[in-house]
C-alpha positions as CSV (number, residue, x, y, z in Angstrom):
1,M,0.2,0.1,-0.2
2,S,1.5,3.4,-0.8
3,V,2.5,5.6,1.7
4,F,-0.6,8.3,-0.3
5,R,-3.1,5.9,-0.1
6,L,-2.0,5.4,4.2
7,A,-2.4,9.2,4.3
8,L,-5.9,9.4,3.0
9,Q,-7.3,6.0,5.3
10,P,-7.7,8.3,8.2
11,L,-9.6,11.3,6.5
12,Q,-11.7,8.6,5.4
13,S,-12.3,7.0,8.6
14,T,-13.0,10.4,10.4
15,R,-15.8,10.7,7.3
16,R,-17.5,7.6,8.3
17,F,-17.0,8.5,11.9
18,Y,-19.1,12.0,11.5
19,S,-21.5,10.4,9.2
20,T,-24.7,9.9,11.5
21,S,-27.3,9.7,8.4
22,S,-28.2,5.4,7.7
23,P,-30.2,4.8,4.7
24,L,-33.4,4.3,7.4
25,R,-33.1,7.6,8.7
26,L,-32.7,9.7,5.4
27,A,-35.5,7.9,3.9
28,S,-37.7,9.0,6.8
29,V,-36.5,12.5,6.9
30,Q,-37.2,12.6,2.7
31,T,-40.6,11.3,4.0
32,S,-41.4,14.1,6.0
33,Q,-40.1,16.2,4.3
34,S,-42.3,15.4,1.3
35,T,-46.0,15.7,3.5
36,L,-44.9,19.5,4.4
37,P,-46.7,22.1,2.2
38,T,-44.7,23.4,-0.6
39,L,-45.6,27.1,-0.1
40,S,-46.8,28.7,2.9
41,A,-49.1,31.5,2.9
42,A,-46.9,34.4,3.3
43,A,-45.2,32.9,0.1
44,V,-48.1,32.7,-2.2
45,H,-49.7,35.9,-1.2
46,A,-46.5,37.7,-1.7
47,Q,-46.6,37.5,-5.3
48,G,-50.2,38.9,-5.3
49,P,-51.4,42.3,-6.9
50,L,-52.5,45.0,-4.5
51,R,-55.8,43.8,-2.7
52,N,-58.4,45.7,-1.0
53,D,-60.5,42.6,-0.9
54,W,-59.0,40.6,1.3
55,H,-60.8,37.9,3.3
56,R,-60.1,37.4,7.4
57,E,-58.8,33.9,6.8
58,E,-56.4,34.8,4.6
59,I,-54.9,37.1,6.1
60,Q,-54.7,34.4,9.4
61,A,-53.3,32.4,7.0
62,I,-50.5,34.5,6.7
63,Y,-50.1,35.4,10.2
64,D,-49.9,31.8,11.1
65,S,-47.5,31.0,7.9
66,P,-44.0,29.5,9.8
67,F,-42.1,32.4,11.4
68,M,-39.0,32.7,9.3
69,D,-41.0,32.1,5.8
70,L,-43.3,34.9,7.3
71,M,-40.2,37.4,7.9
72,Y,-38.7,36.4,4.6
73,Y,-41.7,36.9,2.9
74,G,-42.3,40.4,4.4
75,A,-38.8,41.5,3.5
76,Q,-39.1,40.5,-0.1
77,V,-42.2,42.2,-0.3
78,H,-40.6,45.5,1.0
79,R,-37.7,45.2,-1.3
80,A,-40.6,45.3,-4.1
81,N,-41.6,48.4,-3.0
82,F,-39.4,50.4,-1.1
83,N,-35.4,51.1,-0.7
84,A,-34.7,48.4,2.0
85,R,-32.2,51.1,3.8
86,E,-34.6,53.7,4.0
87,V,-36.3,54.3,7.2
88,Q,-38.1,57.5,7.9
89,Q,-37.8,59.3,11.0
90,C,-40.7,60.7,12.3
91,T,-41.2,63.1,16.0
92,L,-44.4,63.1,18.0
93,L,-45.2,66.1,20.4
94,S,-48.0,66.5,22.3
95,I,-49.4,69.7,22.0
96,K,-52.5,69.6,24.2
97,T,-51.4,67.0,27.5
98,G,-53.7,65.1,29.7
99,G,-57.3,65.7,31.1
100,C,-58.5,63.7,28.0
101,S,-62.8,62.8,28.5
102,E,-62.4,59.2,26.5
103,D,-61.3,56.2,28.9
104,C,-58.8,54.2,26.8
105,K,-58.0,51.7,29.1
106,Y,-54.1,52.2,28.1
107,C,-54.2,55.7,27.9
108,P,-52.4,58.1,30.9
109,Q,-54.0,60.8,29.4
110,S,-57.8,59.9,30.5
111,S,-59.3,61.9,32.8
112,S,-60.8,58.5,33.7
113,Y,-57.3,57.3,35.7
114,K,-55.2,58.2,38.7
115,T,-51.9,58.5,36.3
116,Q,-48.8,61.1,36.9
117,V,-49.7,62.6,33.8
118,K,-51.7,66.3,34.6
119,A,-53.4,68.4,32.7
120,Q,-52.3,71.2,30.9
121,K,-53.5,73.6,28.3
122,M,-52.3,73.8,24.6
123,L,-48.6,74.6,24.0
124,D,-48.0,78.2,22.9
125,S,-47.1,78.1,19.1
126,D,-43.1,79.3,19.7
127,E,-42.9,76.3,21.9
128,I,-44.3,73.8,19.0
129,L,-42.2,75.2,16.4
130,K,-38.9,75.5,18.3
131,A,-39.7,71.9,18.5
132,A,-40.2,71.0,14.7
133,M,-37.1,73.3,14.0
134,R,-35.4,70.8,16.9
135,A,-36.9,67.4,15.3
136,Q,-35.6,68.9,12.1
137,E,-32.2,69.4,12.6
138,A,-32.1,65.9,14.4
139,G,-32.8,64.5,11.4
140,S,-36.8,64.3,11.3
141,T,-38.9,64.4,8.2
142,R,-42.3,64.5,9.3
143,F,-43.6,66.1,12.5
144,C,-46.8,65.1,14.1
145,M,-48.9,67.4,16.3
146,G,-51.3,65.3,19.5
147,A,-53.5,66.7,21.3
148,A,-55.5,64.5,24.3
149,W,-58.9,65.3,22.9
150,R,-61.8,63.8,21.7
151,D,-63.0,66.3,19.3
152,L,-62.8,69.3,18.2
153,A,-65.9,70.8,19.2
154,G,-65.6,73.8,21.3
155,R,-62.0,74.5,20.1
156,R,-62.1,76.9,17.4
157,S,-59.6,79.0,18.9
158,N,-57.3,76.2,19.5
159,F,-58.0,74.6,16.3
160,S,-57.1,78.0,14.3
161,K,-53.3,78.1,16.0
162,I,-53.2,75.0,14.8
163,L,-53.6,75.4,11.3
164,T,-51.6,78.4,10.9
165,N,-48.9,75.7,13.0
166,V,-49.3,73.3,9.7
167,K,-48.7,76.1,7.7
168,T,-45.3,77.4,9.1
169,I,-44.1,73.8,9.6
170,R,-44.9,72.8,5.7
171,G,-43.1,75.9,4.6
172,M,-40.2,74.5,6.6
173,G,-39.9,71.5,4.4
174,M,-41.0,69.0,6.7
175,E,-44.2,66.3,6.7
176,V,-46.7,67.2,8.8
177,C,-49.5,65.2,10.9
178,C,-51.8,65.6,13.3
179,T,-53.6,63.7,15.8
180,L,-56.5,65.4,17.2
181,G,-59.4,63.1,18.0
182,M,-62.7,62.8,15.6
183,L,-62.6,65.4,12.2
184,N,-65.7,66.2,10.4
185,E,-66.0,67.0,6.9
186,D,-65.1,70.7,7.1
187,Q,-62.4,70.3,9.5
188,A,-60.5,67.9,7.6
189,K,-60.8,70.3,4.5
190,Q,-59.5,73.2,6.4
191,L,-56.3,71.0,7.8
192,K,-55.5,70.0,3.7
193,E,-56.1,73.5,2.9
194,A,-53.4,74.4,5.4
195,G,-50.9,71.9,4.1
196,L,-52.0,68.8,6.4
197,T,-49.6,65.5,5.0
198,A,-51.3,63.3,7.5
199,Y,-54.1,62.7,10.0
200,N,-53.6,59.9,12.6
201,H,-56.7,57.6,13.8
202,N,-55.3,54.6,15.4
203,L,-58.4,51.9,15.2
204,D,-56.6,50.4,18.0
205,T,-57.6,46.4,17.6
206,S,-60.5,44.5,16.1
207,R,-63.9,45.4,16.1
208,E,-64.8,42.8,18.5
209,F,-62.0,43.8,21.1
210,Y,-62.8,47.1,20.9
211,P,-65.2,47.5,23.1
212,K,-63.6,46.0,26.1
213,I,-60.6,48.8,25.7
214,I,-62.9,52.3,25.1
215,T,-66.4,52.7,25.5
216,T,-66.7,56.7,25.4
217,R,-66.0,56.7,21.6
218,S,-67.7,53.3,18.6
219,Y,-65.2,52.0,16.0
220,D,-67.7,53.4,13.5
221,E,-66.7,57.0,14.5
222,R,-63.4,55.9,13.9
223,L,-63.8,54.5,10.5
224,E,-66.1,57.6,9.6
225,T,-63.2,60.1,10.8
226,I,-60.5,58.0,8.7
227,H,-63.2,58.6,5.4
228,N,-63.6,62.1,6.4
229,V,-59.9,62.7,6.3
230,Q,-59.2,60.4,2.9
231,E,-62.1,62.4,1.1
232,A,-60.6,65.6,1.8
233,G,-57.6,64.3,0.2
234,I,-55.1,63.9,3.6
235,S,-53.2,60.8,3.8
236,V,-54.3,58.5,6.4
237,C,-51.9,57.3,9.7
238,S,-53.8,54.5,11.0
239,G,-52.8,51.4,13.1
240,G,-53.1,49.9,16.4
241,I,-51.8,48.2,19.6
242,I,-50.4,44.5,20.7
243,G,-50.5,43.6,24.7
244,L,-53.8,45.0,25.7
245,G,-55.0,41.8,26.5
246,E,-56.3,41.2,22.8
247,Q,-56.4,37.4,21.1
248,E,-54.5,36.8,17.9
249,E,-57.2,36.6,16.0
250,D,-58.0,40.2,17.4
251,R,-54.8,41.3,15.7
252,V,-55.8,39.7,12.3
253,G,-59.4,41.4,12.3
254,L,-57.4,45.1,13.5
255,L,-55.3,44.6,10.0
256,H,-58.1,43.2,8.2
257,T,-59.9,46.5,8.7
258,L,-57.2,48.3,7.4
259,S,-56.2,46.2,4.3
260,T,-59.8,46.5,3.2
261,L,-60.1,50.5,3.6
262,T,-61.0,51.7,-0.2
263,Q,-57.1,53.2,0.2
264,H,-54.8,51.5,2.3
265,P,-53.7,53.8,5.1
266,E,-50.4,55.8,3.8
267,S,-48.6,54.6,7.2
268,V,-49.6,51.9,9.4
269,P,-48.3,52.3,13.5
270,V,-47.6,49.2,14.9
271,N,-47.5,49.7,18.8
272,A,-46.5,47.4,21.5
273,L,-48.3,48.6,25.0
274,L,-46.1,50.2,27.2
275,A,-48.2,49.4,30.6
276,V,-48.6,52.7,32.6
277,P,-49.0,52.6,36.5
278,G,-52.3,53.9,37.5
279,T,-54.3,52.5,33.9
280,P,-56.6,49.4,34.0
281,L,-53.7,47.8,31.9
282,E,-50.7,48.7,34.2
283,K,-50.5,44.9,34.8
284,Q,-50.3,43.7,31.2
285,E,-47.1,41.8,30.3
286,P,-45.1,43.4,27.6
287,V,-45.2,41.9,24.0
288,S,-42.3,39.8,22.6
289,V,-40.4,41.0,19.4
290,F,-41.7,37.7,17.4
291,E,-45.2,39.2,18.0
292,M,-44.2,42.3,16.6
293,V,-42.2,41.1,13.7
294,R,-45.5,39.0,12.7
295,M,-47.8,41.9,12.6
296,I,-45.1,44.1,10.8
297,A,-44.9,41.5,8.5
298,T,-48.3,40.4,8.0
299,A,-49.0,44.1,7.5
300,R,-46.1,44.9,4.7
301,I,-47.2,41.5,2.8
302,I,-51.0,42.5,2.7
303,M,-50.5,46.6,2.5
304,P,-47.3,46.5,0.6
305,R,-46.9,50.1,-0.5
306,S,-47.9,51.1,3.2
307,M,-45.3,52.5,5.6
308,V,-44.9,50.1,8.6
309,R,-44.1,52.6,11.8
310,L,-42.5,50.7,14.5
311,S,-43.8,52.7,17.2
312,A,-44.5,53.2,20.8
313,G,-42.9,50.1,22.8
314,R,-39.8,50.3,20.6
315,V,-37.6,51.5,23.6
316,R,-38.3,48.1,25.1
317,F,-36.5,46.2,22.1
318,S,-32.3,45.8,21.3
319,M,-30.8,46.5,18.7
320,S,-31.1,43.2,16.9
321,E,-34.5,43.0,17.7
322,Q,-35.3,46.2,16.1
323,A,-33.1,44.6,13.1
324,M,-35.8,42.3,12.7
325,C,-38.6,44.7,12.4
326,F,-36.8,46.6,9.8
327,M,-36.0,43.2,8.1
328,A,-39.7,42.3,7.9
329,G,-41.1,45.7,6.7
330,A,-40.7,48.4,9.2
331,N,-39.4,51.4,7.5
332,S,-40.3,54.4,9.7
333,I,-40.0,54.9,13.7
334,F,-40.6,58.2,16.0
335,T,-37.7,59.2,17.4
336,G,-37.3,62.0,20.2
337,D,-37.0,61.3,24.3
338,K,-41.1,60.8,24.4
339,L,-44.0,59.5,22.5
340,L,-46.9,62.0,23.7
341,T,-46.1,60.9,27.4
342,T,-44.3,57.7,27.2
343,P,-40.6,57.1,27.1
344,N,-39.0,56.5,23.8
345,N,-35.4,56.0,22.6
346,A,-32.4,58.2,22.9
347,L,-31.8,60.4,19.9
348,T,-27.9,59.0,20.2
349,D,-29.0,55.2,20.0
350,D,-30.9,55.7,17.0
351,Q,-27.9,57.5,15.5
352,H,-25.6,54.8,16.5
353,M,-28.5,51.9,15.4
354,F,-28.9,53.5,12.1
355,Q,-25.2,54.0,11.3
356,F,-24.6,49.9,12.8
357,L,-27.0,48.8,10.5
358,G,-26.4,50.8,7.6
359,L,-29.8,52.6,7.7
360,V,-30.3,55.6,6.2
361,P,-33.3,58.4,6.7
362,K,-36.1,58.5,4.2
363,P,-36.4,61.8,2.6
364,A,-40.2,63.5,3.0
365,N,-42.4,62.7,0.5
366,F,-45.0,65.9,-0.3
367,E,-46.3,63.8,-3.1
368,Q,-49.1,61.8,-1.0
369,G,-52.7,62.6,-0.5
370,S,-55.0,63.6,-3.3
371,S,-56.6,67.0,-4.4
372,K,-59.5,64.3,-5.5
373,P,-62.4,62.6,-4.1
374,I,-61.3,59.1,-3.2
375,V,-62.8,57.3,-5.9
376,D,-64.4,53.5,-4.9
377,S,-62.4,51.0,-7.4
378,S,-65.3,48.5,-6.8
379,A,-67.4,51.0,-8.7
380,V,-65.3,51.4,-11.3
381,V,-64.8,48.4,-11.9
382,E,-68.9,47.7,-12.2
383,S,-69.5,50.3,-14.2
384,T,-66.8,49.3,-17.2
385,C,-68.3,45.9,-17.1
């Protein structure tokens, strides 16, 4: 036997030693693999067209897809519709804090609960504009003004100031968003004329679970405000909160309502509850990043052209966990020390994250919204058949 052959023998022996797959074992693996479905619902629907006719069962199937599949196809859809490295930075300022007449069980600003948040008057315009300038200097391209109001009834003076602030901030080259409670048609039109980019009005959860969280405003009233905003030609920002005690089917129900609107929201905030002492939900357990990723990836697949915003609760997630959310399809965050009254990630932490992950700020988009009434696409189809 040659020296060359002798030298090979130990290597051959080593290969045999580390080989653990007998023919029987391989056969069983192949058999089990052949029984698995070839495509998950996430894979099937990731290739489809833009739709507003989703069935709840379809969305549930996407949401229930194997986690790695769901994350992968969420990422695939994201890259087909957006620059995957771009993430919009938004700043949310509470311009009127506390004393709200609504009874949202998660909210420390409700006058129904004893929290550390105290009712305050609306901020002066100078203070609001200085905050907008600081936000712009820090890299934000959208500035959102939030007021703890049920609606604008009896607030003509304050509404007039808000309209002026909207015009001024839009003139700074920023997208402008407001969340002021319910709006009627005329108020929505005035905000549009002032230059408002988007209006935030979250649905919070499914229609079925909603009454267990809020009793002072109906689900249909929220949908009516969204309709008024869209009819005025303003982009809609609408999403919800997970971790309220809802079931997974409620999360799917929320996504179903949003994805079957006549026009998908321009942006869909996905919030994780930050339980606040003094509120009825103060003892709720925090959600995991895997639950957030399921929501984000499902939202991305069924509403492919909407911004998906990683919103409240982000402060609890590490950089690697946030990276999973961006990979799954999130492309917007709130920056600044606070989100209305709850804590948020430090600016320096976000700057480090952007640099480390290779993310870049998404430019402002002034092409969104419309100067024309929303047309029901189903009505067009019927008239042309």
